[in-house]
N, C-alpha and C positions, 0 to 999 in steps of 0.2 A: 623491662629487663632488670633483674636484681643485681646484687653485688657479685654473685658467683658467676663467672663467665669462662669461656674457653679462650686460649691464647689466639685462636683464629678469629673468634668474634671480636676480640679487642683489636686485632690487627686490621681486620677488613671492614670495620664500621665504627667502633667506639673511638679509636685513636683519631680518626679523621674529624669526627664531630668535635672532639676536645680541642684539636688544633685550630679548626675553623672558628671556634668561639674565643680564640686567643688565650686559652688557658694553658698552664704548664703542668707537667706530669712528673711526679716523683715515684721511683720504684724501689721497693724493698724485696729482698729474696732470702729465703731460708727454709729450715725444716719446721720450726715452730712446734716442737714436739710437746712441750709442756709450757704453757703460757705463765709468765712470771713478771714481776715489776720491771725488770730490765727490758722485756719485750714492749710493754706498754709505753715506757719512756722513749724507747727507740722509735716506735711507730708514731707517737704524738709529735716528736721532734721532726720526723720526716714529713709529716703532714704540714707543718709550718713552713717548710721549704718550697712548697708548690701548691697549686690550686687543687690538684687531684692526686690522691695517693693510691697507687696500685701495688698489690702484694702478690708475689708468686710463692707457692709452696712446693717443695721438692717431693715428688711422688715416692711412696714408700720403697719401691723396688730400686730406686736410685740413691737412697740414703746410705752413706758409707761410714756409719758409726759402729759397725760390728753387728753380728747376728743378734736378733731380738730388738733391734732399733729400726724404725721409730717405735716408741712405746704405744702411741696412738696411731690409728689408721688415717688415710687421706681424708675421708669424709668427716671424721671428728675434728681433725686439726683445722680444716677449712671452716667448719661450722662455728668453732670458737672464735676464729678471726672475724667471721661475718658479723659477730655480735658487737664488735668494736665500732663506735661511731666515727672514729677518725679515718677508717678505711673506706674507700669508694669502690674499688674493684678487687676481686680475688680470683686467681687462676692457678691451675695445677701445672707444674713444670715437669715434663716428661724427659728428663735427661740428667746426666751427672753434673752439668754446668748450667749456668744461667744464660748461656748464649742464645738459645732459642727464644727465651722470654725477652731478652734485651732487643733482639731483632723484631719481635712482635710489638713491643711497647714503644721502643725508641724514646726512652725517658729523657726529659730535660735534666733530671738529676737522678743519679743512681746512688742510693743511700746505703752505706754499710756502717756497722757498729765500730766503736772506738778501737776494738781489738784488732781490726783490719787496717788501721791507719799506717802501720809499718808493713810494707810488702814482704819483708824478709821473715815476718812472723806468720805468714799465711802458709799453712801446711799444704794446701792444694796447689799453690803456685799460680793461681788463676787471677789474682787481683789485677796484675799488670795487663793481662790479656783482656779482662773485662773492661778496664779503663779505656783501652784502645778502641774497643768495640763501641762503647758508649760515646766516645768522642767522635768516632766515625759518623755517627748519626746526629752530631751537633750538640750532644749533651756533655755533662761533667759528672765526676764522682765527688761525693761529699760524705763526711763521717759525723755521726751523732756523738754527743759527749756524755751520755748517761752512764751510770754505773754498770759494769759488766757483771751479769749474773750467768748462771749456767744451768740450762735444762738438764744436761747430762748429769751434773753433780746431784741435782735434786732427785732425778730418777734413780741414780745409782744408790743413793743413801736413804732417801725417804720412801721410795716406792719399790724397793727390792729389785731394782733393775739388774742387779748382779747378785749371784749367790754369796752367802756370808763368807765362805772360804776364799772367794776371789777378793772380796772387800778387805779381808784380813791380810791376804798376801800383798795387795796393792798398798795398804797402809804401811806395811813394813818396807816394801820395795821403795816407796817414795822417800824414806828416810836416808836412802843412799844414792838414788838416781832421780834425774829430772827429765822432763820432756825435751828440754833444750839439749841435754846430753844425747838422748836417743836420736834427735834430728841431726846432731853434729856427726854421729857415726854414720848415719844415712848419707850425709854429704861426702864423707870420706870414701864411702863405698863407691860413689859415682866415678872416682878416679882410678879404681882398681881395674886392671886387665884380668879378666877371668877366663879360664879354659875349662870346658866341660868335656869329660871323656866318658863314654858309655853307649849302650845299645839304643838305637832308634827303635821305638815300639809303636806300632799303629794300634790304637785302642778302638775297636769297633763295638759300638753299643747298639743292640737291637732291642727296641722297646715293644713289649707285648702285654696283653691282658690274660692272666692265668684263669682258665675256666674250671680247672679241677684236675683230678687224677684220671689218667686214661682208663677207660672202662675195662680193658683187657690186659693191662700192664701196670707197671709201677711208676711210670714217668708222668710228668706234667703235660697237660693239654692246654695250649695257649693260642690266642688269636694274635696274629702278627700285626704290629703297628708300623713302625718305621725304623730306619737305621741311620746312624751317624758315625763318622770316623774322626777321632781326635789324635793329635800328635802326643804320644806319651814317652815313657822311659826317660832317657837323658835329655830329650827334646823339651819335655815339660819343665825340667829343672833349669835348662838354659833360658826358657821363656820367662820363668819367674825371675831369674837373675837379671835379665835384660831390662827390667823395670828399675833396678837398683844400680847397675853398672852400665856405663856408656859403651863399654867394649867387652862383648862376650863372644867367645868362639866355641863352636861345637865340633868336636873331632870324633868321627865314628865311621863304621862300615855299614852299608846297606846293600840290598839286592839291586839288580839292574833294571827295575821296573820304572818306566818313564813316568807313569802317573804319580808314583810316590815321590820320585825326584822332583817333579814339578810342584807337588803339594808342599814339599819342604821349602822350596825356594819362594813360592808365592806367599806362604804364611810367615816365613822367618827372615827373609833376605833383608828387610828394612830394620831389623832389630838384632839379629844374630848372624855372625859370620860363620858360614858353613865350610868345614874342611873335611870333605868326605872321600872315602874310597868305595869302590863298587865290586861286589862279588858276582861272578857269573854262575856260581854253583849253588849258593843259598839265597832264598828270597828274603826280603825285608821281614822282620818279625811282626806278626799280627796276633793280637789277643782279642778274641771275639766273645763278648759277654751278652747274655740275654737277661733283661731286667723287667721288673714290673713295678709300677708306682703305687704307693699308698694313696688310696682315694681321699683320705681326710687331710693329709698334709703332704707337702712336697718332699717325700722321702722315697728312696729307691731300694729295692731288694734284688740281688742277683740270684737267678735261679739255675744258671748253667753257664759254663765257660769252656771254650776250646781254643787251641793255639796251633800254629804251624811250625813250631820249633822242632827241628830234627832231634832224634834221640842222641846222636853223636855229632854235634855241630862243631866243626873246626874249619875256619876259612882257608882258602887256598894259600899255599906257602908264599906265593908272590904277593898276595894281598896282605897277609899277616906281616911279612917282612917290610913291605912298603909302609904300612901303618906304623910299625915300630920305629922305622928310620925317621919318618916324618915327625913322630912324637918326640923322639930323642933330640932332634935338631931344633925343635921349636919350643919345647916345654919351658925352658928358662926365660923365655920372653914374657911370661905371665906372672902376675903378682900372686894369684891364687889358682889352684887346680881343684876342681870338684870331680872326684873319681866316683862314678856311679856304677858299681859292679853288680849287675843283675844276674850274673852267673850263666849267661847264654853263649859264651864262647869268645867274645871280643877281648875281654881282659884276661890274658894268660900270664904265665910266670914272668915272661920278659917285660910285658907292659907294667906289671906290678913293680918290678925292680926299677924300671926307668922312672916311674912316678915317685916311688919312695926315696929314690936316690937324688932326683933332680928338681922336684917341685919345691919352689920357694916357700909355699904355704899349702898344706894339703888338707882338704876337707873330704872325709871318706864316708861313703855309705855302701855297705855290702849287704845285699838283700837276699832273703830266703823267700822262695815261692814254690808253687806246686811242682814245678819241673826240676827243681834243684835241691829240694829239702834235705838238709843234712850234708850237702856237698859243697855249699858255698858259705863257709863260716868266716866271720870277720877276723878271727885270730890267725888266719893265714897271713895277715899283714902284721908288720912289726913297727910301723910308724904312721902316725896321723897327728896333725896339729889339733884338729877337731874331728869328731865323728858323731854319727847318729845311728840308732838301730831301734827295733821294736822289742817287745817282751819275748816273743817267740825266738827271735834271733839271739837274744842274750841267753836264753835257756839252752840253746844249742851250743853256744860258745862256752858256757860254764854251767853244765847240768848239775854239778855238785852244789851250786848256789841257787837252784831254781826257786827255792822258797824264800830267799833273801836277795831281792834284786839289787839292793843298795850295795851289798858286798860284792855281787857279781859285776856291777858297773864299775866299782872302784878297782877290781882286779883287771878289768878290761882297759881302763884308763892307764893303769900301771904298765900293762903289756904294750899298749900303743904309744906310751909316753906322751899323752896329750889329754885334752879336755873333751868332754862329750855329753851327749844327751840320750836318755832312754825315753822314747815316746810311749805313753801308756793309755792311749785312747781317751775315754771319758774320765780317766783318773788324772789326766794332765801329763806331766813330764818330770823326770828326775834329771838333774844336772850333776856333773862331777868335774871338779877343778883339780888339775894336776898337782897343785901345791897342797900336799897332804891328802889328796884324793877325797876331799870332803864332798858328800852327796847332799844336795838340797832338793826340795820338792816344790813344784809349781802346779796349781790346779788347772783344769781345763777352763778356758775362757768362754766356751759355749757348749751346750748340750744339744743345740739345734743342728742337725746333721742331714744333708741330702745324700752324700756319697763320700765314703772315707777313702776311696781308692787313691786320691792324690794328696791326702793330708800329710803323710810322712814326707813326701817329696818337697812339699811347700815348706814344711818345718825345716828340713835340711837346707834348702836354698836360702831362706831368710836368716836363720840362725848362723849359717856358715859365712855368708857375706858380711854380716855384722861382726862376727869374730875376726874375720880377715882384716876388717877395717880397724881393729884394735879394741872392740867392745869387750868388757868383762863377760865371763861366762853367764852371770846372772842376767845381764842385758840380752845376751843371745837367747837365753831361755824365754825371756819375756816376749821378744819379737818373734822368736820361732813358734811359740805357742799361738801367737796372733796369726802367723802364717798358716799354721795347721788348722785353726778355727775357720779361717777364710777358705782354705783349700777344701775343707770338709763340706762347705756349702757351694762347691762347684761340682757339677756332674762330670765325672771322669776328669779329663784334662782339657775340657772344652775351652776354658779361659785360664789366663795366668793370674797369679796373685800380684796385684799392682802395689807399688810403693805408697802411693797416695792413700790407698785403702788401709795399709798396715799402719801408717802414721795417724790416720783418722781414728782407727780403732784404738791405737795406743793412747791418743789424746782422750778418748772416751774413758779408758780404764784409769788414767791418771786423775781424772776428775771424780775421785771418790772421797 
């Protein structure tokens, strides 16, 4: 048997033989994306701590350094490590943490780099948990003392891991802000009580293979694959926020379908408090999209969409009045309100007035979609502490400035008396600050995209919660763009953008 083994092979055979021989095991775990002197020093020092050195490598799909990382695939990273004499065994870690590897190896010494010696500096927050797990199996944690190098910095600068415009932006950004500052705002966000108001939308995705155009008509002919349902709309925003704030409440109205009610409580109850009312007249909103996948890369294209939204949707008077009364009675209990106006009937004039008058801090997103185009314009509001919108929504709000988005965005900020962001897809985002309504530009942090459907919502959630925690607009732009990049690499709203992934990506970008 060679150096490269599976964790099961190590657990079920190799480990026992090492223990029976009276030898000790040291374990190192990491991405090892680009080998450099720091890695060599770290591994050689680890080898001196025990008889056997085992190394685990995080599989590519579990690396949380942002889209495009790791730079090298699993096979190449393992092959490079296998060439090092100091390493005895190498295995692939199929998870976001090292827990499965620690359980399989049961190391006598779990070796981390000097940068992990202070638990408070660990972005993942996992060092304390890993220490407990190692000690549970009779081991201990140790730290090497070699110089700290950075694969990320080498890749970002020497190997064009980031586009030139991103490197320029980050070079300028770092003259005013630090990673410690970003983490401090994330910590403040944890203590905020957040209320999310908006429509619950069930996003149904049906995957199929397009065979071509129908022989006797103009439509697509496709072979059916499978379907999945994701919780979208205001639910998606609440799920994103739940990773940043310890207390998130969703207030909405849904239909009286037992299956949807059960799905909401099963998927959200442990992270989001649900404050719902139920309509006997209208069903819960469902948007059904048919997609096909690019065969060469994981990218999806929507070919058709339908929804069940009535042409004139207005909830029963009793339901609307009950929702408004509950909102008015509870809204001042929250530090920040995220108003997600999808234009589907939940947010009427009364709800708008309550929120604008009573929210301590208001983050606003007023969306244009195929069912309300031209009818749900953000300028119907006159107050927002922060807001987000896309290019089409800005054009509808200020058509006279369609060719100059910076002027239109400044006009909107003046109208809403707040700060905001214009998301621009592959062009990144503009930010506007209320003091003088200065507009600044931030490039997109990734052009690798699976599905853009939730990118705007994730930008809104992440930028909004940082702004509510006191972060400057520029920091909100930075983390919001990260949220958008991560959201664009999630199909639909299948998963939420997690704080640890945002901070990991932020750390990657700061290493320029």
